[in-house]
N, C-alpha and C positions, 0 to 999 in steps of 0.2 A: 484374327481370332476366329474360332469356329464354334457354332452351337448346333445342336440337333434337337428337334422337337416336332410337335404336331401342330398343324394349322388349326386354329379354333373357329375360323370362318373363312369363306371364300375371299380371295384377294380383291381389293377395289382399286380403281384408278381415279385420281382426282387431278383437276387442272390446277397448276400452280400459277401460271400466267398463260398468255396467248400462245407461247412457244414451247412450254414445258409441262409434262405430266409426270406424276409420281405414282408408283404402285405401292400400296400399303397392305400389310397383313400382320396378324398377331400369331405368335408361336407360344405354345405351352411346353415348358421344359421341366421334367420331373427329376428330383434329386432324392435318393434314398440314403439314409444314414442311421446310425445307432445312437441312442441317447439313454444313458443309465440302463443299458442292456436291452432296451426295447427298440424294435425296428420301427422307424418313422419314415414318412414320405412328405415331401414339400413340392408344390408346383409353383413355378414362377412364370408369369406371362410377360412376354417381351414384344413390344411394338417394333415392327421392322419397316424399312422403306427400301425401295429399289428404284433408282433414278435412271437406269440405262435403257428404259423402254417399257411401254405398257403392254406389249404383245405377249408377255409371259403371264399376265393376270388370269386368263381363262384356264391355264394349266394348274394354278395354285388353288386347290379346293379344300374345303373343310375336311379334317381328319387325316390328310396326307402327312407322312413323316418326311421331313426335309432336313438336309444338312446345309448350313449356311456359312459362308466365309465373308468377313467384313470387319467392321469396327463400330464401337459405341460412340455416340455423340450426345451432348447435353443441349437441349433446345429450350431457350427461355421463352416464357409467356407470362401474361398478366391475368389473374383470376378476376371474378366478378367484383370483388371488393377492391380491386386496383393493386393487389399485392403481387410482387414479382414471384414467379414460380419457375421450376425447371422440370423437364421430362427427359428420361434417357431413352434413346432409340438406337436400334441396331441398323447401321447403314450397310445393306447387303451388296456385296460385289459379285458373288457367285452362288448359284443355287444348285444343289444336287438333290433331285427327287428320289427318295428311297422307296416309296410305295406308289400305288396306282392313284391316278386322279380320276374323279368322277367324270370329267370332260374329255379325257384322252386315253382311257384304258391304261395300258402299261406305260408309265412315264419314261422308263428307260428306252422302250421301243420308239416312242415318239421322239425322244432326243436323238436316237440313231437316225430316224427318218429325217430329222432336221439337220443332220450332217455331223453328229458327234459319234465316232466309232465306239466310244466307251459307254455311251448312254448317260452322259452327264450334260445337263443343259448349262451352257455358258451364255446367258442372254446378252451379254455385252457384244457378242459377235452375231448371234442368230436373231435377235429380236429388235434391233435398232433400225 
């Protein structure tokens, strides 16, 4: 599955355990549609995780337009009242940076310098 949207904040890295870190970020995806002849717009915020390495986090900055490939997962948790809850998350497998990052200038040029001739970052190979 693919989604395209803008990062609403800089990516963060958190330790899951002594051996594993996860990069987390949130993407805003806009949808335009017509309802009763009137143009409407809706924004959906999607929490994303990237488990293949934290080296990509500095490149994922607020406002960037990104195209992500991956899949959705449901993550169970318990709220303060002890009730079971679930959250949907997008497990990112590939990231294509479509605009500039505040930390690296032109994202496609940075990807090319990192070894990808097409300017698409594939962190599973480059940031592990």
